[in-house]
C-alpha positions as CSV (number, residue, x, y, z in Angstrom):
1,M,90.0,40.3,151.4
2,F,86.4,41.0,152.5
3,W,87.2,44.7,153.1
4,V,88.9,45.1,149.7
5,S,86.0,43.5,147.8
6,G,83.5,45.6,149.7
7,A,85.4,48.8,148.9
8,A,85.6,47.8,145.2
9,V,81.9,47.1,145.1
10,A,81.1,50.5,146.8
11,F,83.4,52.3,144.4
12,F,81.7,50.8,141.3
13,I,78.2,51.5,142.7
14,T,79.2,55.2,143.4
15,A,80.8,55.5,139.9
16,A,77.6,54.1,138.3
17,A,75.4,56.5,140.3
18,F,77.5,59.5,139.1
19,L,77.4,58.4,135.5
20,L,73.6,58.0,135.7
21,L,73.2,61.4,137.2
22,A,75.4,63.0,134.6
23,N,73.4,61.4,131.8
24,L,70.1,62.6,133.3
25,G,71.4,66.2,133.3
26,T,71.9,66.4,129.6
27,G,69.2,66.3,127.0
28,P,69.3,64.6,123.7
29,S,71.6,66.2,121.2
30,E,68.8,66.7,118.6
31,K,67.2,69.3,120.9
32,R,70.3,71.6,120.9
33,L,70.4,74.6,118.7
34,P,72.7,74.4,115.7
35,A,75.8,76.5,115.6
36,D,75.1,77.8,112.1
37,P,71.9,79.9,111.9
38,G,71.3,78.7,108.4
39,A,70.4,80.4,105.2
40,D,67.1,81.9,106.6
41,A,69.0,84.4,108.8
42,S,69.6,87.7,107.2
43,G,72.9,89.6,107.5
44,P,73.3,92.9,109.3
45,A,71.2,95.8,108.0
46,L,74.0,98.3,108.3
47,D,77.4,98.0,106.7
48,L,80.3,100.5,107.1
49,S,83.3,100.7,104.9
50,L,86.5,102.8,104.8
51,D,88.8,103.2,101.9
52,E,92.1,101.7,102.9
53,A,94.0,103.9,100.4
54,E,92.5,107.0,102.1
55,L,93.4,105.7,105.5
56,A,97.0,105.3,104.4
57,T,97.2,108.9,103.4
58,L,96.2,110.3,106.8
59,A,98.9,112.1,108.7
60,A,99.2,113.5,112.3
61,L,97.7,116.9,111.2
62,P,94.4,118.7,111.8
63,D,91.6,118.8,109.2
64,Q,92.2,115.3,107.7
65,R,89.3,114.2,105.6
66,L,88.0,110.6,106.0
67,D,85.1,109.4,104.0
68,L,82.8,106.8,105.5
69,T,80.5,104.8,103.3
70,V,77.2,103.7,105.0
71,E,75.2,101.0,103.3
72,N,71.7,99.7,104.0
73,A,72.0,96.0,103.3
74,G,68.7,95.2,105.0
75,D,65.2,94.8,103.6
76,E,63.7,98.0,105.2
77,D,64.4,101.7,104.8
78,L,66.5,103.1,107.7
79,S,66.1,106.6,109.2
80,N,68.2,108.6,111.6
81,V,71.4,106.5,111.3
82,N,73.6,108.0,114.0
83,L,77.3,107.9,113.3
84,T,79.9,108.4,116.0
85,L,83.6,108.4,115.1
86,E,86.1,108.2,117.9
87,V,89.8,108.9,117.5
88,S,91.8,107.7,120.5
89,S,95.4,106.8,121.4
90,E,96.6,103.2,121.5
91,N,98.1,104.2,124.9
92,T,95.1,104.0,127.2
93,A,96.9,106.2,129.8
94,L,96.5,109.2,127.5
95,L,93.2,111.0,127.7
96,D,93.2,112.4,124.2
97,A,90.0,110.9,122.7
98,R,88.2,113.0,120.1
99,Y,84.6,112.4,119.0
100,Y,82.9,113.3,115.8
101,R,79.2,112.8,115.1
102,D,76.9,112.9,112.1
103,T,73.4,111.6,111.2
104,V,72.1,110.2,108.0
105,E,68.4,111.2,107.9
106,K,67.2,108.6,105.5
107,L,68.9,105.5,103.9
108,P,66.7,103.5,101.5
109,T,67.0,99.8,101.1
110,G,70.0,98.7,99.1
111,E,71.4,102.3,98.9
112,S,74.6,103.7,100.3
113,T,75.9,107.1,101.1
114,T,79.2,108.7,101.8
115,V,79.7,110.8,104.9
116,P,82.8,113.0,105.2
117,F,84.5,113.5,108.6
118,Y,87.2,116.1,109.2
119,L,89.5,114.7,111.8
120,D,92.2,116.3,114.0
121,L,94.9,113.7,114.2
122,S,97.6,115.9,115.6
123,M,99.1,115.2,118.9
124,P,97.4,116.9,121.9
125,Q,99.5,119.7,123.5
126,S,99.9,117.6,126.7
127,T,101.5,114.8,124.8
128,V,103.9,117.2,123.0
129,E,104.9,118.8,126.3
130,S,105.6,115.4,127.9
131,R,107.8,114.4,124.9
132,V,109.8,117.6,125.2
133,E,110.4,116.9,128.9
134,A,111.3,113.3,128.3
135,P,113.2,113.1,125.0
136,D,114.1,109.4,125.5
137,A,110.4,108.5,125.4
138,P,109.4,106.0,122.7
139,E,107.5,107.1,119.5
140,P,104.0,108.3,120.0
141,P,101.4,105.5,120.1
142,R,99.2,104.7,117.1
143,K,95.8,106.2,116.7
144,I,92.6,104.0,116.9
145,V,89.7,105.1,114.7
146,E,86.4,103.5,115.7
147,I,83.1,104.2,113.9
148,R,79.8,103.2,115.3
149,A,76.5,103.4,113.5
150,T,73.2,102.9,115.2
151,T,69.5,103.3,114.4
152,P,66.4,103.8,116.6
153,E,65.2,100.4,115.2
154,G,68.2,98.7,116.9
155,D,70.5,98.1,114.0
156,S,74.1,98.7,114.5
157,A,77.6,98.3,113.0
158,I,81.1,99.0,114.1
159,K,84.3,99.4,112.1
160,T,87.8,99.9,113.6
161,A,91.1,101.0,112.0
162,I,94.5,101.5,113.5
163,L,96.6,104.3,112.1
164,P,100.4,104.3,112.5
165,L,100.9,108.0,112.5
């Protein structure tokens, strides 16, 4: 009985020591940062938008026009907004990515501009040849269109669309 009561007392002392150490390691909850930044935080300075109806009309052909709208939603004028549009396959094993670049020299506060891109959405020749050799292959994978906008000031925005061509 003496051994059992001694082991129980040792267990409770050890448990209390661990609880005390755990409570010392955490600070009071009022010092933690809130999850919501609040109303004082401003939104992103750059905003990108694509017309969904225009995306729906794209086909697996060369010279497809896609208009991108770039808006300065910040409180300062932006200059040298670099736009990079990447068209790649949903199948990451295919190395058929195509890149298109453009720059908006000046974008005043609250203004937006439309930038046209002419995309080649046709299948690369290597994909066409592999489909001829393997006629039982599944349909070609969808195309992923990713647009990135960056400024020298550090503002950035990304927009992604998946095209079932």
